[in-house]
mmCIF file as Biopython writes it, N, C-alpha, C and O atoms, coordinates in Angstrom:
data_model
#
loop_
_atom_site.group_PDB
_atom_site.id
_atom_site.type_symbol
_atom_site.label_atom_id
_atom_site.label_alt_id
_atom_site.label_comp_id
_atom_site.label_asym_id
_atom_site.label_entity_id
_atom_site.label_seq_id
_atom_site.pdbx_PDB_ins_code
_atom_site.Cartn_x
_atom_site.Cartn_y
_atom_site.Cartn_z
_atom_site.occupancy
_atom_site.B_iso_or_equiv
_atom_site.auth_seq_id
_atom_site.auth_asym_id
_atom_site.pdbx_PDB_model_num
ATOM 1   N N  . GLN A ? 1  ? -3.050  -15.142 16.931  1.0 0.0 1  A 1 
ATOM 2   C CA . GLN A ? 1  ? -3.153  -14.188 15.853  1.0 0.0 1  A 1 
ATOM 3   C C  . GLN A ? 1  ? -3.456  -12.791 16.391  1.0 0.0 1  A 1 
ATOM 4   O O  . GLN A ? 1  ? -2.928  -11.818 15.852  1.0 0.0 1  A 1 
ATOM 5   N N  . TYR A ? 2  ? -4.255  -12.653 17.398  1.0 0.0 2  A 1 
ATOM 6   C CA . TYR A ? 2  ? -4.645  -11.338 17.889  1.0 0.0 2  A 1 
ATOM 7   C C  . TYR A ? 2  ? -3.921  -10.937 19.174  1.0 0.0 2  A 1 
ATOM 8   O O  . TYR A ? 2  ? -4.235  -9.902  19.761  1.0 0.0 2  A 1 
ATOM 9   N N  . GLU A ? 3  ? -2.968  -11.735 19.611  1.0 0.0 3  A 1 
ATOM 10  C CA . GLU A ? 3  ? -2.275  -11.452 20.862  1.0 0.0 3  A 1 
ATOM 11  C C  . GLU A ? 3  ? -1.111  -10.481 20.694  1.0 0.0 3  A 1 
ATOM 12  O O  . GLU A ? 3  ? -0.718  -9.822  21.656  1.0 0.0 3  A 1 
ATOM 13  N N  . PHE A ? 4  ? -0.556  -10.383 19.496  1.0 0.0 4  A 1 
ATOM 14  C CA . PHE A ? 4  ? 0.609   -9.537  19.263  1.0 0.0 4  A 1 
ATOM 15  C C  . PHE A ? 4  ? 0.353   -8.608  18.083  1.0 0.0 4  A 1 
ATOM 16  O O  . PHE A ? 4  ? -0.416  -8.932  17.178  1.0 0.0 4  A 1 
ATOM 17  N N  . ASP A ? 5  ? 1.003   -7.454  18.103  1.0 0.0 5  A 1 
ATOM 18  C CA . ASP A ? 5  ? 0.921   -6.543  16.967  1.0 0.0 5  A 1 
ATOM 19  C C  . ASP A ? 5  ? 1.585   -7.181  15.757  1.0 0.0 5  A 1 
ATOM 20  O O  . ASP A ? 5  ? 2.557   -7.925  15.890  1.0 0.0 5  A 1 
ATOM 21  N N  . TYR A ? 6  ? 1.058   -6.887  14.586  1.0 0.0 6  A 1 
ATOM 22  C CA . TYR A ? 6  ? 1.628   -7.381  13.340  1.0 0.0 6  A 1 
ATOM 23  C C  . TYR A ? 6  ? 2.438   -6.250  12.722  1.0 0.0 6  A 1 
ATOM 24  O O  . TYR A ? 6  ? 1.888   -5.198  12.395  1.0 0.0 6  A 1 
ATOM 25  N N  . ILE A ? 7  ? 3.722   -6.457  12.563  1.0 0.0 7  A 1 
ATOM 26  C CA . ILE A ? 7  ? 4.598   -5.434  12.003  1.0 0.0 7  A 1 
ATOM 27  C C  . ILE A ? 7  ? 5.102   -5.931  10.656  1.0 0.0 7  A 1 
ATOM 28  O O  . ILE A ? 7  ? 5.642   -7.032  10.552  1.0 0.0 7  A 1 
ATOM 29  N N  . PHE A ? 8  ? 4.923   -5.122  9.639   1.0 0.0 8  A 1 
ATOM 30  C CA . PHE A ? 8  ? 5.307   -5.492  8.282   1.0 0.0 8  A 1 
ATOM 31  C C  . PHE A ? 8  ? 6.380   -4.535  7.789   1.0 0.0 8  A 1 
ATOM 32  O O  . PHE A ? 8  ? 6.181   -3.320  7.792   1.0 0.0 8  A 1 
ATOM 33  N N  . ASP A ? 9  ? 7.504   -5.070  7.369   1.0 0.0 9  A 1 
ATOM 34  C CA . ASP A ? 9  ? 8.589   -4.262  6.824   1.0 0.0 9  A 1 
ATOM 35  C C  . ASP A ? 9  ? 8.818   -4.685  5.381   1.0 0.0 9  A 1 
ATOM 36  O O  . ASP A ? 9  ? 9.243   -5.810  5.120   1.0 0.0 9  A 1 
ATOM 37  N N  . SER A ? 10 ? 8.539   -3.795  4.453   1.0 0.0 10 A 1 
ATOM 38  C CA . SER A ? 10 ? 8.661   -4.122  3.038   1.0 0.0 10 A 1 
ATOM 39  C C  . SER A ? 10 ? 9.946   -3.582  2.421   1.0 0.0 10 A 1 
ATOM 40  O O  . SER A ? 10 ? 10.046  -3.484  1.199   1.0 0.0 10 A 1 
ATOM 41  N N  . THR A ? 11 ? 10.918  -3.236  3.237   1.0 0.0 11 A 1 
ATOM 42  C CA . THR A ? 11 ? 12.159  -2.636  2.749   1.0 0.0 11 A 1 
ATOM 43  C C  . THR A ? 11 ? 12.863  -3.518  1.718   1.0 0.0 11 A 1 
ATOM 44  O O  . THR A ? 11 ? 13.285  -3.021  0.674   1.0 0.0 11 A 1 
ATOM 45  N N  . LYS A ? 12 ? 12.996  -4.808  1.990   1.0 0.0 12 A 1 
ATOM 46  C CA . LYS A ? 12 ? 13.685  -5.704  1.054   1.0 0.0 12 A 1 
ATOM 47  C C  . LYS A ? 12 ? 12.943  -5.778  -0.278  1.0 0.0 12 A 1 
ATOM 48  O O  . LYS A ? 12 ? 13.569  -5.752  -1.337  1.0 0.0 12 A 1 
ATOM 49  N N  . PHE A ? 13 ? 11.625  -5.869  -0.231  1.0 0.0 13 A 1 
ATOM 50  C CA . PHE A ? 13 ? 10.827  -5.949  -1.455  1.0 0.0 13 A 1 
ATOM 51  C C  . PHE A ? 13 ? 10.937  -4.667  -2.262  1.0 0.0 13 A 1 
ATOM 52  O O  . PHE A ? 13 ? 11.188  -4.709  -3.467  1.0 0.0 13 A 1 
ATOM 53  N N  . THR A ? 14 ? 10.750  -3.520  -1.603  1.0 0.0 14 A 1 
ATOM 54  C CA . THR A ? 14 ? 10.788  -2.244  -2.326  1.0 0.0 14 A 1 
ATOM 55  C C  . THR A ? 14 ? 12.169  -1.973  -2.909  1.0 0.0 14 A 1 
ATOM 56  O O  . THR A ? 14 ? 12.279  -1.356  -3.969  1.0 0.0 14 A 1 
ATOM 57  N N  . THR A ? 15 ? 13.214  -2.421  -2.241  1.0 0.0 15 A 1 
ATOM 58  C CA . THR A ? 15 ? 14.569  -2.249  -2.755  1.0 0.0 15 A 1 
ATOM 59  C C  . THR A ? 15 ? 14.826  -3.170  -3.940  1.0 0.0 15 A 1 
ATOM 60  O O  . THR A ? 15 ? 15.372  -2.738  -4.955  1.0 0.0 15 A 1 
ATOM 61  N N  . ALA A ? 16 ? 14.443  -4.416  -3.821  1.0 0.0 16 A 1 
ATOM 62  C CA . ALA A ? 16 ? 14.704  -5.398  -4.872  1.0 0.0 16 A 1 
ATOM 63  C C  . ALA A ? 16 ? 13.929  -5.108  -6.148  1.0 0.0 16 A 1 
ATOM 64  O O  . ALA A ? 16 ? 14.451  -5.309  -7.245  1.0 0.0 16 A 1 
ATOM 65  N N  . PHE A ? 17 ? 12.690  -4.637  -6.024  1.0 0.0 17 A 1 
ATOM 66  C CA . PHE A ? 17 ? 11.842  -4.443  -7.190  1.0 0.0 17 A 1 
ATOM 67  C C  . PHE A ? 17 ? 11.594  -2.976  -7.530  1.0 0.0 17 A 1 
ATOM 68  O O  . PHE A ? 17 ? 10.793  -2.664  -8.412  1.0 0.0 17 A 1 
ATOM 69  N N  . ARG A ? 18 ? 12.288  -2.073  -6.824  1.0 0.0 18 A 1 
ATOM 70  C CA . ARG A ? 18 ? 12.124  -0.629  -7.042  1.0 0.0 18 A 1 
ATOM 71  C C  . ARG A ? 18 ? 10.651  -0.243  -7.010  1.0 0.0 18 A 1 
ATOM 72  O O  . ARG A ? 18 ? 10.167  0.505   -7.859  1.0 0.0 18 A 1 
ATOM 73  N N  . PHE A ? 19 ? 9.970   -0.760  -6.037  1.0 0.0 19 A 1 
ATOM 74  C CA . PHE A ? 19 ? 8.525   -0.570  -5.888  1.0 0.0 19 A 1 
ATOM 75  C C  . PHE A ? 19 ? 8.255   0.590   -4.945  1.0 0.0 19 A 1 
ATOM 76  O O  . PHE A ? 19 ? 8.863   0.687   -3.879  1.0 0.0 19 A 1 
ATOM 77  N N  . GLN A ? 20 ? 7.344   1.468   -5.337  1.0 0.0 20 A 1 
ATOM 78  C CA . GLN A ? 20 ? 6.917   2.563   -4.475  1.0 0.0 20 A 1 
ATOM 79  C C  . GLN A ? 20 ? 5.439   2.365   -4.154  1.0 0.0 20 A 1 
ATOM 80  O O  . GLN A ? 20 ? 4.607   2.423   -5.060  1.0 0.0 20 A 1 
ATOM 81  N N  . PRO A ? 21 ? 5.096   2.136   -2.909  1.0 0.0 21 A 1 
ATOM 82  C CA . PRO A ? 21 ? 3.691   1.936   -2.556  1.0 0.0 21 A 1 
ATOM 83  C C  . PRO A ? 21 ? 2.873   3.203   -2.797  1.0 0.0 21 A 1 
ATOM 84  O O  . PRO A ? 21 ? 3.374   4.319   -2.663  1.0 0.0 21 A 1 
ATOM 85  N N  . THR A ? 22 ? 1.629   3.010   -3.148  1.0 0.0 22 A 1 
ATOM 86  C CA . THR A ? 22 ? 0.705   4.117   -3.356  1.0 0.0 22 A 1 
ATOM 87  C C  . THR A ? 22 ? 0.202   4.598   -2.007  1.0 0.0 22 A 1 
ATOM 88  O O  . THR A ? 22 ? -0.148  3.792   -1.145  1.0 0.0 22 A 1 
ATOM 89  N N  . SER A ? 23 ? 0.167   5.903   -1.823  1.0 0.0 23 A 1 
ATOM 90  C CA . SER A ? 23 ? -0.331  6.445   -0.559  1.0 0.0 23 A 1 
ATOM 91  C C  . SER A ? 23 ? -1.830  6.175   -0.439  1.0 0.0 23 A 1 
ATOM 92  O O  . SER A ? 23 ? -2.518  5.942   -1.433  1.0 0.0 23 A 1 
ATOM 93  N N  . TYR A ? 24 ? -2.308  6.212   0.772   1.0 0.0 24 A 1 
ATOM 94  C CA . TYR A ? 24 ? -3.730  5.974   1.022   1.0 0.0 24 A 1 
ATOM 95  C C  . TYR A ? 24 ? -4.581  6.992   0.271   1.0 0.0 24 A 1 
ATOM 96  O O  . TYR A ? 24 ? -5.556  6.625   -0.384  1.0 0.0 24 A 1 
ATOM 97  N N  . ALA A ? 25 ? -4.216  8.269   0.366   1.0 0.0 25 A 1 
ATOM 98  C CA . ALA A ? 25 ? -4.987  9.336   -0.287  1.0 0.0 25 A 1 
ATOM 99  C C  . ALA A ? 25 ? -5.020  9.141   -1.801  1.0 0.0 25 A 1 
ATOM 100 O O  . ALA A ? 25 ? -6.066  9.322   -2.424  1.0 0.0 25 A 1 
ATOM 101 N N  . GLU A ? 26 ? -3.891  8.775   -2.394  1.0 0.0 26 A 1 
ATOM 102 C CA . GLU A ? 26 ? -3.835  8.549   -3.841  1.0 0.0 26 A 1 
ATOM 103 C C  . GLU A ? 26 ? -4.679  7.334   -4.226  1.0 0.0 26 A 1 
ATOM 104 O O  . GLU A ? 26 ? -5.356  7.355   -5.254  1.0 0.0 26 A 1 
ATOM 105 N N  . GLY A ? 27 ? -4.647  6.299   -3.431  1.0 0.0 27 A 1 
ATOM 106 C CA . GLY A ? 27 ? -5.464  5.117   -3.698  1.0 0.0 27 A 1 
ATOM 107 C C  . GLY A ? 27 ? -6.950  5.428   -3.674  1.0 0.0 27 A 1 
ATOM 108 O O  . GLY A ? 27 ? -7.702  4.955   -4.526  1.0 0.0 27 A 1 
ATOM 109 N N  . VAL A ? 28 ? -7.372  6.219   -2.703  1.0 0.0 28 A 1 
ATOM 110 C CA . VAL A ? 28 ? -8.781  6.619   -2.617  1.0 0.0 28 A 1 
ATOM 111 C C  . VAL A ? 28 ? -9.156  7.469   -3.825  1.0 0.0 28 A 1 
ATOM 112 O O  . VAL A ? 28 ? -10.226 7.289   -4.406  1.0 0.0 28 A 1 
ATOM 113 N N  . ARG A ? 29 ? -8.279  8.394   -4.201  1.0 0.0 29 A 1 
ATOM 114 C CA . ARG A ? 29 ? -8.552  9.270   -5.342  1.0 0.0 29 A 1 
ATOM 115 C C  . ARG A ? 29 ? -8.700  8.460   -6.630  1.0 0.0 29 A 1 
ATOM 116 O O  . ARG A ? 29 ? -9.639  8.678   -7.395  1.0 0.0 29 A 1 
ATOM 117 N N  . ARG A ? 30 ? -7.788  7.539   -6.869  1.0 0.0 30 A 1 
ATOM 118 C CA . ARG A ? 30 ? -7.844  6.726   -8.085  1.0 0.0 30 A 1 
ATOM 119 C C  . ARG A ? 30 ? -9.065  5.806   -8.098  1.0 0.0 30 A 1 
ATOM 120 O O  . ARG A ? 30 ? -9.702  5.631   -9.137  1.0 0.0 30 A 1 
ATOM 121 N N  . THR A ? 31 ? -9.385  5.227   -6.959  1.0 0.0 31 A 1 
ATOM 122 C CA . THR A ? 31 ? -10.558 4.357   -6.871  1.0 0.0 31 A 1 
ATOM 123 C C  . THR A ? 31 ? -11.826 5.143   -7.148  1.0 0.0 31 A 1 
ATOM 124 O O  . THR A ? 31 ? -12.704 4.675   -7.873  1.0 0.0 31 A 1 
ATOM 125 N N  . THR A ? 32 ? -11.925 6.326   -6.581  1.0 0.0 32 A 1 
ATOM 126 C CA . THR A ? 32 ? -13.091 7.184   -6.806  1.0 0.0 32 A 1 
ATOM 127 C C  . THR A ? 32 ? -13.216 7.535   -8.278  1.0 0.0 32 A 1 
ATOM 128 O O  . THR A ? 32 ? -14.313 7.483   -8.835  1.0 0.0 32 A 1 
ATOM 129 N N  . GLN A ? 33 ? -12.113 7.892   -8.913  1.0 0.0 33 A 1 
ATOM 130 C CA . GLN A ? 33 ? -12.133 8.219   -10.336 1.0 0.0 33 A 1 
ATOM 131 C C  . GLN A ? 33 ? -12.567 7.022   -11.175 1.0 0.0 33 A 1 
ATOM 132 O O  . GLN A ? 33 ? -13.323 7.182   -12.134 1.0 0.0 33 A 1 
ATOM 133 N N  . ALA A ? 34 ? -12.104 5.837   -10.829 1.0 0.0 34 A 1 
ATOM 134 C CA . ALA A ? 34 ? -12.458 4.639   -11.584 1.0 0.0 34 A 1 
ATOM 135 C C  . ALA A ? 34 ? -13.955 4.359   -11.505 1.0 0.0 34 A 1 
ATOM 136 O O  . ALA A ? 34 ? -14.561 3.957   -12.499 1.0 0.0 34 A 1 
ATOM 137 N N  . TYR A ? 35 ? -14.554 4.566   -10.343 1.0 0.0 35 A 1 
ATOM 138 C CA . TYR A ? 35 ? -15.985 4.330   -10.200 1.0 0.0 35 A 1 
ATOM 139 C C  . TYR A ? 35 ? -16.811 5.391   -10.904 1.0 0.0 35 A 1 
ATOM 140 O O  . TYR A ? 35 ? -17.951 5.126   -11.285 1.0 0.0 35 A 1 
ATOM 141 N N  . GLN A ? 36 ? -16.264 6.586   -11.086 1.0 0.0 36 A 1 
ATOM 142 C CA . GLN A ? 36 ? -16.993 7.663   -11.743 1.0 0.0 36 A 1 
ATOM 143 C C  . GLN A ? 36 ? -17.018 7.490   -13.256 1.0 0.0 36 A 1 
ATOM 144 O O  . GLN A ? 36 ? -17.866 8.080   -13.926 1.0 0.0 36 A 1 
ATOM 145 N N  . GLN A ? 37 ? -16.112 6.699   -13.804 1.0 0.0 37 A 1 
ATOM 146 C CA . GLN A ? 37 ? -16.036 6.527   -15.263 1.0 0.0 37 A 1 
ATOM 147 C C  . GLN A ? 37 ? -17.059 5.570   -15.780 1.0 0.0 37 A 1 
ATOM 148 O O  . GLN A ? 37 ? -17.120 5.323   -16.985 1.0 0.0 37 A 1 
#
């Protein structure tokens, strides 16, 4: 498990489901806002 790098390619998933991943900065911003409410 720790001997090789783990490479993840989500191209097929994002194409099939028209999915756009949330950027790290946007995820942090939304999480922070949720905790402030």
